[in-house]
ROSE-4610 file (N, C-alpha, C; in Angstrom, 1 decimal, always signed):
// ROSE-4610
residu = [M/M/M/K/K/K/I/I/I/E/E/E/N/N/N/S/S/S/G/G/G/L/L/L/T/T/T/D/D/D/I/I/I/S/S/S/E/E/E/I/I/I/F/F/F/N/N/N/L/L/L/Y/Y/Y/R/R/R/I/I/I/A/A/A/T/T/T/E/E/E/Y/Y/Y/M/M/M/K/K/K/S/S/S/K/K/K/N/N/N/Q/Q/Q/V/V/V/Y/Y/Y/W/W/W/P/P/P/E/E/E/F/F/F/S/S/S/K/K/K/E/E/E/L/L/L/V/V/V/L/L/L/N/N/N/E/E/E/I/I/I/E/E/E/E/E/E/N/N/N/R/R/R/Q/Q/Q/W/W/W/K/K/K/L/L/L/L/L/L/I/I/I/D/D/D/E/E/E/K/K/K/I/I/I/A/A/A/C/C/C/I/I/I/W/W/W/A/A/A/T/T/T/T/T/T/L/L/L/N/N/N/D/D/D/E/E/E/L/L/L/I/I/I/W/W/W/G/G/G/N/N/N/K/K/K/K/K/K/E/E/E/P/P/P/S/S/S/L/L/L/Y/Y/Y/I/I/I/H/H/H/R/R/R/I/I/I/A/A/A/T/T/T/N/N/N/P/P/P/E/E/E/F/F/F/R/R/R/G/G/G/Q/Q/Q/N/N/N/L/L/L/I/I/I/I/I/I/K/K/K/L/L/L/I/I/I/D/D/D/W/W/W/A/A/A/N/N/N/K/K/K/F/F/F/G/G/G/K/K/K/N/N/N/K/K/K/D/D/D/L/L/L/K/K/K/F/F/F/I/I/I/R/R/R/M/M/M/D/D/D/T/T/T/V/V/V/G/G/G/L/L/L/N/N/N/E/E/E/G/G/G/L/L/L/I/I/I/S/S/S/H/H/H/Y/Y/Y/R/R/R/K/K/K/F/F/F/G/G/G/F/F/F/E/E/E/F/F/F/L/L/L/G/G/G/A/A/A/K/K/K/R/R/R/L/L/L/E/E/E/N/N/N/T/T/T/N/N/N/G/G/G/L/L/L/P/P/P/E/E/E/H/H/H/Y/Y/Y/K/K/K/N/N/N/G/G/G/E/E/E/V/V/V/C/C/C/Y/Y/Y/F/F/F/Q/Q/Q/K/K/K/S/S/S/I/I/I/I/I/I]
num = [1/1/1/2/2/2/3/3/3/4/4/4/5/5/5/6/6/6/7/7/7/8/8/8/9/9/9/10/10/10/11/11/11/12/12/12/13/13/13/14/14/14/15/15/15/16/16/16/17/17/17/18/18/18/19/19/19/20/20/20/21/21/21/22/22/22/23/23/23/24/24/24/25/25/25/26/26/26/27/27/27/28/28/28/29/29/29/30/30/30/31/31/31/32/32/32/33/33/33/34/34/34/35/35/35/36/36/36/37/37/37/38/38/38/39/39/39/40/40/40/41/41/41/42/42/42/43/43/43/44/44/44/45/45/45/46/46/46/47/47/47/48/48/48/49/49/49/50/50/50/51/51/51/52/52/52/53/53/53/54/54/54/55/55/55/56/56/56/57/57/57/58/58/58/59/59/59/60/60/60/61/61/61/62/62/62/63/63/63/64/64/64/65/65/65/66/66/66/67/67/67/68/68/68/69/69/69/70/70/70/71/71/71/72/72/72/73/73/73/74/74/74/75/75/75/76/76/76/77/77/77/78/78/78/79/79/79/80/80/80/81/81/81/82/82/82/83/83/83/84/84/84/85/85/85/86/86/86/87/87/87/88/88/88/89/89/89/90/90/90/91/91/91/92/92/92/93/93/93/94/94/94/95/95/95/96/96/96/97/97/97/98/98/98/99/99/99/100/100/100/101/101/101/102/102/102/103/103/103/104/104/104/105/105/105/106/106/106/107/107/107/108/108/108/109/109/109/110/110/110/111/111/111/112/112/112/113/113/113/114/114/114/115/115/115/116/116/116/117/117/117/118/118/118/119/119/119/120/120/120/121/121/121/122/122/122/123/123/123/124/124/124/125/125/125/126/126/126/127/127/127/128/128/128/129/129/129/130/130/130/131/131/131/132/132/132/133/133/133/134/134/134/135/135/135/136/136/136/137/137/137/138/138/138/139/139/139/140/140/140/141/141/141/142/142/142/143/143/143/144/144/144/145/145/145/146/146/146/147/147/147/148/148/148/149/149/149/150/150/150/151/151/151/152/152/152/153/153/153/154/154/154/155/155/155/156/156/156/157/157/157/158/158/158/159/159/159/160/160/160/161/161/161/162/162/162/163/163/163/164/164/164/165/165/165/166/166/166/167/167/167/168/168/168]
x = [-89.1/-88.5/-87.0/-86.5/-85.0/-84.6/-83.3/-82.7/-81.6/-81.5/-80.4/-80.2/-79.1/-78.8/-79.9/-80.3/-81.1/-80.3/-81.0/-80.3/-80.9/-80.3/-80.8/-82.2/-82.7/-84.1/-85.1/-84.6/-85.4/-85.6/-84.9/-84.9/-86.3/-87.2/-88.5/-89.3/-89.1/-89.8/-89.2/-87.9/-87.3/-87.8/-87.9/-88.4/-89.9/-90.6/-92.1/-92.2/-91.4/-91.5/-91.0/-90.1/-89.7/-90.8/-91.5/-92.6/-93.8/-94.1/-95.1/-94.7/-93.5/-93.0/-93.1/-92.7/-92.7/-94.1/-95.1/-96.5/-97.0/-96.6/-97.0/-96.5/-95.2/-94.6/-95.3/-95.7/-96.4/-97.8/-98.4/-99.8/-99.8/-98.6/-98.5/-97.8/-97.6/-97.0/-95.6/-94.9/-93.5/-92.5/-91.3/-90.2/-90.2/-90.3/-90.4/-89.2/-89.0/-87.9/-88.0/-86.9/-87.0/-87.0/-87.0/-86.9/-85.4/-85.0/-83.6/-83.2/-81.9/-81.4/-81.2/-81.4/-81.2/-79.7/-78.8/-77.4/-77.1/-77.7/-77.5/-77.8/-79.0/-79.4/-78.6/-78.3/-77.4/-76.1/-75.5/-74.2/-74.3/-75.4/-75.6/-75.7/-76.4/-76.6/-75.3/-74.5/-73.2/-72.2/-72.4/-71.5/-72.1/-73.2/-73.9/-74.3/-74.8/-75.3/-76.8/-77.5/-78.9/-79.5/-80.4/-80.9/-82.4/-82.9/-84.3/-84.7/-85.8/-86.4/-87.5/-87.4/-88.4/-89.3/-90.6/-91.6/-92.4/-92.3/-93.0/-92.6/-91.3/-90.6/-91.1/-91.8/-92.2/-91.4/-91.0/-90.2/-91.1/-90.8/-91.6/-91.0/-89.6/-88.9/-87.6/-87.2/-85.8/-85.1/-83.8/-83.0/-81.6/-80.8/-79.5/-78.6/-77.3/-76.3/-75.0/-74.3/-72.9/-72.2/-70.9/-70.0/-69.4/-69.6/-69.1/-70.1/-70.4/-71.5/-71.1/-69.9/-69.3/-70.2/-70.8/-71.6/-72.7/-73.3/-74.4/-74.0/-73.1/-72.8/-71.5/-70.8/-69.5/-68.4/-67.4/-66.2/-66.3/-67.3/-67.4/-66.4/-65.7/-64.6/-65.0/-66.2/-66.6/-67.1/-66.6/-67.0/-68.5/-69.3/-70.8/-71.4/-72.6/-73.5/-74.5/-74.5/-75.5/-76.5/-77.8/-78.9/-79.7/-80.0/-80.8/-82.0/-82.9/-84.1/-84.8/-85.2/-86.0/-87.4/-87.9/-89.2/-89.9/-91.1/-91.8/-93.0/-93.1/-94.3/-95.5/-96.5/-97.7/-98.4/-98.3/-98.9/-98.3/-97.2/-96.5/-96.4/-97.0/-97.0/-97.6/-97.1/-97.7/-97.2/-96.2/-95.7/-94.3/-94.0/-92.7/-91.5/-91.4/-90.3/-89.0/-89.1/-87.9/-87.1/-87.9/-87.2/-86.4/-86.9/-86.1/-84.9/-85.0/-83.9/-82.9/-83.3/-82.3/-81.6/-82.3/-81.6/-80.6/-80.9/-80.0/-78.8/-79.1/-78.0/-77.1/-77.6/-76.7/-75.8/-76.3/-75.5/-74.4/-74.9/-74.0/-72.9/-73.3/-72.3/-71.3/-71.8/-70.9/-69.8/-70.3/-69.3/-68.3/-68.6/-67.6/-67.0/-67.2/-66.7/-67.1/-68.4/-68.9/-69.4/-69.5/-70.0/-71.4/-71.9/-73.3/-74.0/-75.4/-76.3/-76.7/-76.6/-77.0/-78.0/-78.9/-79.9/-80.2/-80.7/-81.1/-82.4/-83.1/-84.3/-84.4/-85.0/-85.0/-86.4/-86.4/-87.7/-88.0/-88.6/-88.9/-90.2/-90.1/-91.3/-91.4/-92.2/-92.3/-92.7/-93.6/-94.1/-92.9/-92.1/-90.9/-89.9/-89.7/-88.7/-89.2/-90.4/-91.0/-90.9/-91.2/-91.1/-89.7/-88.7/-87.3/-86.9/-87.3/-86.9/-87.5/-88.7/-89.4/-88.6/-87.8/-87.0/-85.5/-85.3/-84.0/-83.0/-83.4/-82.5/-82.5/-81.4/-81.2/-81.4/-82.3/-82.4/-81.3/-80.4/-79.3/-79.5/-80.7/-81.0/-81.1/-81.3/-81.5/-80.7/-80.3/-79.6/-79.7/-79.7/-79.7/-78.3/-78.1/-76.8/-76.3/-75.1/-74.5/-74.1/-73.6/-73.2/-74.0/-74.8/-75.6/-75.1/-74.0/-73.5/-73.2/-73.7/-73.5/-74.6/-75.6/-76.6/-77.9/-78.9/-80.2/-80.8/-81.7/-82.3/-83.0/-83.7/-84.5/-83.6/-82.3/-81.4/-81.4/-81.8/-81.8/-83.1/-84.1/-85.4/-85.8/-84.9/-85.2/-84.0/-84.3/-83.3/-83.1/-81.9/-81.7/-81.7/-82.5/-82.7/-81.7/-81.0/-80.0/-80.4/-80.2/-80.5/-79.3/-79.1/-78.0/-78.4/-77.9/-78.1/-76.9/-76.4/-75.3/-75.5/-74.5/-74.6/-74.4/-75.3/-75.2/-75.0]
y = [+123.6/+124.7/+124.5/+124.7/+124.7/+125.6/+126.0/+126.9/+126.2/+126.2/+125.5/+126.2/+125.9/+126.4/+125.9/+126.7/+126.3/+125.5/+124.6/+123.7/+123.9/+123.3/+123.4/+123.0/+122.1/+121.6/+122.7/+123.8/+124.9/+126.0/+125.9/+127.1/+127.5/+126.6/+127.0/+127.7/+127.2/+127.8/+129.2/+129.3/+130.6/+131.7/+131.3/+132.3/+132.5/+131.5/+131.7/+132.7/+132.6/+133.5/+134.9/+135.0/+136.4/+137.0/+136.2/+136.7/+137.2/+136.4/+136.8/+138.1/+138.1/+139.4/+140.6/+140.4/+141.5/+142.0/+141.1/+141.4/+142.2/+141.7/+142.4/+143.9/+144.0/+145.3/+146.2/+145.7/+146.5/+146.9/+146.0/+146.3/+147.4/+147.6/+148.6/+149.9/+149.9/+151.1/+151.4/+150.3/+150.4/+150.1/+150.5/+150.1/+148.6/+147.9/+146.5/+145.8/+144.6/+143.8/+143.5/+143.6/+143.1/+141.6/+141.0/+139.6/+139.3/+138.6/+138.3/+137.2/+137.2/+136.2/+134.8/+133.8/+132.5/+132.3/+132.9/+132.8/+133.4/+134.5/+135.1/+134.1/+133.5/+132.6/+131.3/+130.8/+129.6/+129.9/+131.0/+131.4/+131.4/+132.0/+132.1/+130.7/+129.8/+128.4/+127.7/+127.9/+127.2/+127.7/+129.0/+129.6/+129.5/+128.7/+128.6/+129.9/+130.8/+132.1/+132.3/+131.3/+131.4/+130.4/+131.0/+130.3/+130.1/+129.1/+128.9/+128.5/+129.0/+128.6/+127.7/+126.5/+125.4/+125.3/+125.2/+124.9/+123.7/+122.6/+121.3/+121.0/+121.1/+120.7/+121.6/+122.7/+123.6/+124.9/+125.5/+126.7/+127.9/+128.5/+129.6/+130.9/+130.9/+132.2/+131.9/+132.8/+132.7/+134.0/+134.0/+135.2/+134.8/+135.8/+135.6/+136.4/+136.0/+136.7/+136.9/+137.9/+138.1/+138.7/+138.6/+139.2/+140.5/+140.9/+142.1/+142.7/+144.0/+144.6/+146.0/+146.2/+147.5/+148.3/+147.6/+148.4/+149.1/+148.6/+149.2/+150.0/+149.4/+150.0/+150.8/+150.8/+151.5/+150.7/+151.4/+150.7/+150.6/+149.9/+149.7/+148.7/+149.0/+148.2/+147.1/+147.3/+146.4/+145.1/+143.9/+142.7/+142.5/+142.2/+142.2/+141.1/+140.7/+139.9/+140.7/+140.7/+141.5/+140.5/+140.9/+140.1/+140.8/+140.0/+140.5/+139.6/+140.3/+139.6/+138.6/+139.1/+138.3/+138.2/+137.0/+136.7/+135.7/+136.0/+135.1/+134.5/+133.2/+132.4/+133.0/+133.4/+134.0/+133.2/+131.9/+131.0/+131.2/+131.8/+132.0/+133.5/+134.4/+135.8/+136.0/+137.0/+137.4/+136.5/+135.7/+134.8/+135.3/+136.6/+137.2/+136.3/+135.8/+135.0/+135.8/+137.1/+137.9/+137.6/+137.2/+136.9/+135.6/+134.7/+133.4/+133.8/+134.7/+135.1/+135.8/+136.7/+137.4/+136.5/+135.6/+134.6/+133.8/+133.3/+132.6/+133.5/+134.8/+135.7/+136.0/+136.1/+136.3/+135.1/+133.9/+132.7/+132.6/+132.8/+132.8/+133.8/+135.1/+136.1/+135.9/+135.4/+135.0/+134.0/+133.0/+132.0/+132.5/+133.6/+134.2/+135.5/+135.8/+137.0/+138.3/+138.3/+139.5/+140.5/+141.7/+142.8/+143.2/+143.2/+143.7/+142.8/+142.8/+142.4/+143.6/+143.6/+144.8/+144.4/+145.3/+145.1/+146.4/+146.3/+147.5/+147.2/+148.3/+148.2/+149.4/+149.3/+150.4/+151.1/+152.4/+153.1/+153.4/+154.6/+155.0/+154.3/+153.1/+152.3/+152.5/+153.4/+153.7/+152.5/+151.7/+150.5/+149.5/+149.3/+148.4/+149.0/+150.3/+150.9/+150.7/+150.9/+150.7/+149.2/+148.3/+146.9/+146.5/+146.9/+146.5/+147.2/+148.4/+149.1/+148.3/+147.8/+147.1/+145.9/+145.3/+144.1/+144.5/+145.7/+146.1/+146.7/+146.8/+147.4/+148.9/+149.5/+150.9/+151.4/+152.3/+152.9/+154.0/+153.7/+154.6/+155.7/+155.7/+156.8/+156.2/+157.1/+156.7/+157.6/+157.1/+157.9/+157.2/+157.9/+157.4/+157.0/+155.8/+155.4/+156.1/+156.5/+157.2/+156.2/+155.1/+154.1/+152.8/+152.4/+151.1/+150.0/+150.3/+149.2/+147.9/+146.8/+145.6/+145.2/+146.1/+145.9/+145.6/+144.9/+144.7/+146.0/+146.0/+147.2/+148.1/+147.5/+148.3/+149.3/+149.1/+150.0/+151.4/+151.4/+152.7/+153.5/+152.8/+153.4/+154.1/+154.4/+155.1/+155.1/+155.8/+155.8/+154.5/+154.2/+153.0/+153.3/+152.5/+152.6/+151.6/+152.1/+151.2/+150.9/+149.6/+149.1/+148.3/+148.5/+147.8/+147.3/+146.2/+145.7/+145.0/+145.3/+144.6/+143.2/+142.3/+140.9/+140.7/+140.0/+139.7/+138.3]
z = [-133.2/-134.0/-134.1/-135.3/-135.5/-136.6/-136.5/-137.5/-138.1/-139.5/-140.2/-141.5/-142.1/-143.5/-144.5/-145.4/-146.5/-147.4/-148.1/-149.1/-150.5/-151.5/-152.8/-153.0/-152.2/-152.3/-151.8/-151.1/-150.6/-151.6/-152.8/-153.7/-154.1/-154.4/-154.9/-153.8/-152.5/-151.4/-151.1/-151.2/-150.9/-151.9/-153.2/-154.2/-154.0/-153.5/-153.2/-152.1/-151.0/-149.9/-150.3/-151.2/-151.7/-152.5/-153.3/-154.1/-153.2/-152.2/-151.2/-150.5/-150.0/-149.3/-150.2/-151.5/-152.4/-152.7/-152.9/-153.0/-151.8/-150.6/-149.4/-149.4/-149.7/-149.8/-150.8/-151.9/-152.9/-152.4/-151.7/-151.2/-150.1/-149.5/-148.5/-149.1/-150.4/-151.1/-150.5/-150.3/-149.8/-150.9/-150.7/-151.7/-151.6/-152.7/-152.7/-153.4/-153.1/-153.6/-155.1/-155.8/-157.2/-157.2/-158.4/-158.5/-158.3/-157.3/-157.0/-158.0/-158.3/-159.2/-158.5/-159.3/-158.8/-158.4/-159.2/-158.9/-157.5/-157.1/-155.8/-154.7/-154.8/-153.8/-153.8/-154.9/-155.0/-154.4/-154.6/-154.0/-152.5/-152.0/-150.5/-149.9/-150.6/-150.1/-150.1/-151.2/-151.3/-150.2/-149.9/-148.8/-147.4/-147.3/-146.0/-145.4/-146.2/-145.7/-145.9/-146.4/-146.5/-145.4/-144.7/-143.5/-143.5/-142.7/-142.6/-141.2/-140.7/-139.5/-139.7/-139.2/-139.4/-138.2/-138.4/-137.4/-137.9/-137.2/-137.6/-139.0/-139.3/-140.6/-141.7/-141.5/-142.5/-142.4/-143.5/-143.5/-143.1/-141.9/-141.4/-141.7/-141.9/-142.2/-142.8/-143.7/-144.3/-144.2/-144.3/-144.3/-144.8/-145.2/-145.7/-144.8/-144.7/-143.8/-144.6/-144.0/-144.5/-143.3/-143.4/-142.3/-142.8/-144.0/-144.6/-145.5/-145.2/-146.0/-146.4/-146.9/-147.2/-148.2/-149.2/-150.2/-149.6/-148.5/-147.8/-146.6/-145.8/-144.5/-144.5/-145.6/-145.7/-145.0/-144.6/-144.1/-142.6/-142.1/-140.6/-140.2/-139.0/-138.6/-137.6/-136.9/-135.9/-136.6/-136.1/-136.7/-136.4/-137.4/-137.3/-138.2/-137.8/-138.6/-139.3/-140.6/-141.4/-141.8/-141.6/-141.9/-143.0/-144.1/-145.2/-145.6/-146.2/-146.9/-146.0/-144.8/-143.9/-144.6/-144.8/-145.4/-144.6/-144.1/-143.3/-144.1/-143.9/-144.4/-143.8/-144.6/-144.0/-143.0/-143.1/-142.1/-140.7/-140.6/-139.3/-138.9/-139.6/-139.3/-137.9/-137.2/-135.9/-134.7/-135.0/-134.0/-133.4/-133.8/-133.3/-133.6/-134.8/-135.2/-135.1/-135.1/-135.0/-133.7/-132.7/-131.4/-131.6/-132.3/-132.5/-133.4/-134.4/-135.2/-134.4/-133.5/-132.7/-131.8/-131.2/-130.3/-131.1/-132.3/-133.1/-133.5/-133.9/-134.3/-133.1/-131.9/-130.7/-130.5/-130.6/-130.5/-131.6/-132.8/-134.0/-133.8/-133.4/-133.3/-132.2/-131.0/-129.9/-130.4/-131.1/-131.6/-132.5/-133.2/-134.1/-133.6/-132.3/-131.7/-132.4/-132.8/-133.4/-132.4/-132.8/-131.9/-132.1/-133.3/-133.6/-134.6/-134.4/-135.4/-136.2/-137.5/-138.3/-139.4/-139.6/-140.7/-141.3/-142.5/-143.2/-143.9/-144.3/-145.1/-146.0/-147.1/-148.0/-147.9/-147.8/-147.6/-146.2/-145.9/-144.6/-144.1/-143.7/-143.3/-141.8/-141.3/-139.9/-139.1/-139.6/-138.9/-138.7/-139.7/-139.6/-138.6/-138.7/-137.8/-136.4/-136.1/-134.8/-134.3/-135.3/-135.0/-134.6/-135.3/-135.0/-133.7/-133.4/-132.2/-131.0/-131.2/-130.1/-129.7/-130.6/-130.3/-130.0/-129.6/-129.2/-130.2/-131.4/-132.4/-132.3/-132.4/-132.4/-133.9/-134.1/-135.5/-135.6/-136.6/-136.7/-137.7/-138.3/-139.3/-140.7/-141.6/-143.0/-144.0/-145.1/-146.1/-147.4/-148.5/-149.8/-150.2/-150.7/-151.1/-152.4/-152.4/-153.5/-154.7/-154.3/-155.2/-155.0/-155.9/-155.8/-156.7/-157.4/-158.3/-157.5/-158.0/-157.3/-156.3/-156.1/-155.2/-155.9/-155.3/-155.9/-156.2/-157.2/-157.7/-156.7/-155.7/-154.8/-154.0/-153.9/-153.2/-153.9/-155.2/-156.0/-155.7/-155.0/-155.0/-153.7/-152.8/-151.6/-150.6/-149.5/-148.5/-147.8/-147.3/-146.6/-145.1/-144.4/-142.9/-142.3/-141.3/-140.7/-139.2/-138.9/-137.5/-137.0/-135.7/-135.1/-133.7/-133.2/-131.9/-131.4/-130.2/-129.7/-129.5/-129.8/-129.5/-128.0/-127.4/-126.0/-125.7]
């Protein structure tokens, strides 16, 4: 198992995993992801903010990161790692890959002197809230964003749930 930045050769698999995740969200009657722009993902790859977890050289999970998320989190002062769009390859579901992601995020955060790992999800998904809590994230509550300009469309479709975990 290894974690590294996604590359341009991963684009088709990234969008395949987004499509699979979106279909899963729809099947559970949850707020689901829109079709993300290729430009968004290309930008994340160029800025080394798109990641992949590989198991036996196969992409098991992807996610994107940023160190500033003012549009969603407001003007938080604590330096933090914000994780977005976690999508797991169905072949690897049930393997608690979130543990690997958290271990990686803790190391990444320590190297950059960050204080928190932060995530959000749109819609009151009790199962996901419980899942993240089980892995040590504090559920900070939910609220509807007043201004969604510049955000993907799904942020207009429900309350945003906020999660935070101290970097250890």
